[in-house]
N, C-alpha and C positions, 0 to 999 in steps of 0.2 A: 854447513848444517842448518836445519831448519828450526826455526822457533816455534815451540808450540802455545798455541793460543789459548787462554782460559776462557773457556765459553760456559755460562751460566746457563743451565736448562731453564725453560720456560717455567715450569712449574716453581723453582726457585725464585725466579724473578718474581713471579706473582706473590709468593709467600712474603718475601721481602716487602714488597711493595705494600701489601694488605697489612703486615706488622706496623710499616710507618705510617700508614694511613690511620689504622686503630690507635696508635699513639697520639697522634696531632688530634684526633676526634674526643680522646681521653683529656688532653690538656684544654681543648677549648671549652669543654663540658665543664671541666674543673675552674676555670677561670669563669665562665658564664655563672655559676654557682657563687663564686666568691665575690663577683661584680654585684649580685643580687642581693648579698648578705651586706655590701658595703652600701648599696642603696638604702636598704631598710633602716641601717643605723643611723645614716645621714637624715632620713624621712623623721627619725624618732628624734634626732637632737634639733631639726627644724621646729618640730612643734613644741619641745621643752624651750626652744627660743623665744617663740611666740608668746608661751605662757609666762615666761619671765618678763617680757617687754609687755605684755596688759599688767603684771603685778607693778611693774616700775612705773606705768603711767598712773595707776590708781594710786601708789605712793606719792607720786608728784602732786597729784591733785590734793591729796590730804596734806601736804606740805604747805602747799598755796592757801588752804583753808585755814591752816592753823597761824597764817601771817594776817588774816584778816580781822579788823576790830572787833566784827561780830563774835568770831569764835572765842577771841580772849575775853570779851565781857561774859559769855557762856561759861567757859570754864571758870571764872573767877565766880561766878554766882553759884554754879554747881558743887565745884570742888572746895571753895574756900568760905563759901556763904555771904559773899560780898554783897551789899545791897547799893543802891543808887541813893544819892542825898534826897531825902523827903520821902522815900519809899518804908511801906511798913511790912514786916515779915509777921508772918502768922505761922505758927508752930503747932503740929497737930500733936496731941498726948494720945500714947497707946494707953488703954485702959486695961 
């Protein structure tokens, strides 16, 4: 008894190959779009990090400034109205 071989026609083979190729192309483009989206998000986050780092540097400089004797003296004069010994304060009167 001879066994029958199942042979696909050329047209069927081309159709299956084309469908498989289209599927992989679809996956490739879908993944490319997702990667681009993730890269855009990463760039936005990097810009946000840079901005926060600049703000941190500015705040660090301000903190260092507040530790100086000159800042403390200026704050005492402006906010508390303190004067050095021997200084005379002139107060303006509004009419």
